[in-house]
N, C-alpha and C positions, 0 to 999 in steps of 0.2 A: 435377433437384434442387429441393427445396422452397425457396421464397423467403419472406422475412419483411420486414415493415415495421419501422421502429425501435421502434414500440410493442410489436409482437409479440416482437421481440428482447429488449426491456427486460423484458417479462413472463416470458419463458422463462428469462432469466438472473438475474432479481432485481436488475438494475442499472438505474438511472434513465436516462432518455433523455439528460438533461444529461451524465451521466458517459460515456455511449456517444459523444456528440458530442465530449467532451473527449478521450477515447481516440483518436478519429479525428483530431482536430486535432493531437495529439501524435505521430501516426504509429504508434500501437501496434496497430492492427487490421490483421491480415493474413488473407486476401489483401485487396488493395485493394477498396474498396466501389464497386459499380457503381451507376449511376443509371437510373431508369426513364425512359420517354419524357416523363413529367410532371416529371422532375428530382427524384423522391423517391429516397432511399437504398434500395437493395435488398440484403438480407442473406441468407445461406444458413447451412447447418449448420456450415460451417467457422468462421463468425463466432461462432456459439454457443460452439464449443470455444475460440476465441481469447478471448472475453470471460470465460469460466469460468477460463481460464488466468491472465488478468489478475487476477481476483478472488482466485485462489489465491496469486499472488505478493504481492498487497496484504496478504493475511492473514499473510504471512510477513515483513511489514515492508519489502518492496521498494518503493522510490519509483517514480513514473512515469518520472523521468529515468534511473534505474537500469534500468528495463525497456527504455527506448529504446536504451540502450547494448547490452543483450542482443539486441535485435532487429537492430541494425546488425551484430553478430557473426553472428547466425543467418542473415541474408541473404547474408553472405560465405561462411560455412562452418558448416553445422549441427553438425558434430562438435565445434567449439570452444565451443559454448554451454554444455554441461554442466560443464566445468571452471570456466568463468567464473561460472556460477550457484553452484556449490559454494563457490568462493572468496568470493563475495558473501555467501552464507548463513553461512559461518564468521565473517566480519566482523560480521554481524548478531548472532550468538551472543556475540561478545566485547562488543559494545555493550550487549546485554541484561544480561550478567553484571556489567558496570560499573554499569549503572543499578540493578541489584539491590543491589550493594554500597553505593551511595549511599543507597538507600532504607533499608537496614539501619542505616546510620550515623544517618540521620534518626530512625528508630524508636527507637534506643538513646537519642538525645538527648531525644526527647519523653518516653520512659519514665523517664529520670533526673529530669525535672522532676515527673513524677507521684509519684515517691518522696518528693520534697520540694517540695510545692506552694507553700510560702511563698517559696521561692527565685524562682519566677516573679514573684510580686508584689513582692519586694524589687528585682528587676531593673527592674520597671516603675515603681517609686516615682519615679525621676528623670525619668520621661517626662511626668508630669502637668504641665498648664499652669496 
């Protein structure tokens, strides 16, 4: 099996060395990372897949803590991971929808002031020092 240094892994995955070390520190990289005789980290193709999986989950808004929870479940029973991930992603969709609603309200509020720009300055009149 081909082995990689942290620099090679970073280059191959597009993730910084610092992020890889953080993922290792948080226990997110599976399988466990081996060390060379010189105590350097030694990675393989499985680690490339793992880092790419972490990138994918991050792009979906999954936090590192949430990933850690998924890994704990995965290590106990791989079958249970998918339903937990689906539940987590459904929660993310609800959060996104709520955020969109909040942004739409803010947009309407800003647009209403554009319709009557003098209102903005009238509200600011009392703010002058």
